[in-house]
N, C-alpha and C positions, 0 to 999 in steps of 0.2 A: 385679307391681311395675312401676312406670313408669320409663322411661329418663330419667335426669337429664342436662340439658345439651344434649340434641339431637345429640350426636356431632360438632358443628362447632366449629372453633376459629377465632378471628379474625373478620373481617368477611365472609368468604366470597369476597373478591375475590382474584384471583391477583396475586402480586407482579409489578410491572412488570419487563420484561427489563432486564438491566444495560445501561447506556449505554456503548457502545464509544467510545473517544476518537477524534476526527477531527483532521486537521491539513491546513493549506494544501498544495496539490499542489507548489508551488515549494519550500516549506520541507522537505517530506518528501523530494523528490528530492535536495536539498542535504544533509540529514541522513544519508541513505543513501549519500552520497558518489558519486552518479552524475555530479554537476557540481561544479566547484571553487568556484563562488559561487552564491548564491541568485539573483543577477541573471542569470547565464547560464541557470539553470533556468527562470526566468520568461520569458526571451526565447524559449526553445524552446517553452514552452507557448503563449505569445502568437502564435507563428508558425503555430499550428494543427497541429503535428506530433505531438501527444500524444493518446492515446486512453485513456479510463478506462472499463473494462468494454465496450470496443468502440465507445464514443461519442466522436467528436472533441471536444476541449476546447480553448478558447482563453483561458480565465481562470485566471491563476496562483492566484487565491483559491479555486478549486474545492476543496472539502474531500474528502479521501480517508481511508480507514481500513482496518482489518483485513479481508481478503478481496477487496479491489478488485484488478483486474488492469490493469496499466499497459502500454501499448505506446508506445515512443518511440525516436527515433534517438539513437545515441551513437557518435560518430565515423562509421565506415563500416558499423556494425552496427545492426540493429533489435533492440531489447531488448524482451522480453516477460517481465514479472515479476508475482508475486502478493505483495501486502503481507501480512506476518505480524504487524507491530506498528508503532506510530507513534514510539516512542522519546521521549526527553525532551531530548536534546541531540545535537550533532554530535560523536560520540565517535570513537575510533580505528576503523580499517577492520574489525577483528575484531568490534567491537560493531555496526557498520553492517550487516555481513553477516547478522546475526540478524534484521534487519527485513524481509527478503524472501526469496522462493525464486525462482530463475531457471527459467522455463518454456521457455527456448530449447532447441532440440535442438543439442547440441554439433556444431560443424562436423566433417565427415569429415576424417580425417588425409590429407594429400597422399601420393601414391604415393612410395615410397622412390626416391631417386636412384641410378642405377647407375653 
């Protein structure tokens, strides 16, 4: 008996990988509440102090997405974070904290005062 249908389904082409959403760097930094305004975020990026996956970036319009690692100054600290999601709005702080994971080593506690 002959095999019917050849055992293949569809066209034989693999489905394309899902497209992960991307967002402008300045907008993502603002949505994740690292900066009070999008203008401040854009100024930090334009000054050349932001790195995306280790590469210096000076364009606020640079797109970032899930898995990208950002390094940037915030106050007196240098932040290193990995993007976990792009979000859809600038929500409350609790929502913003779900958009990234902090890769910084926590600073050592100062010695106790005697």
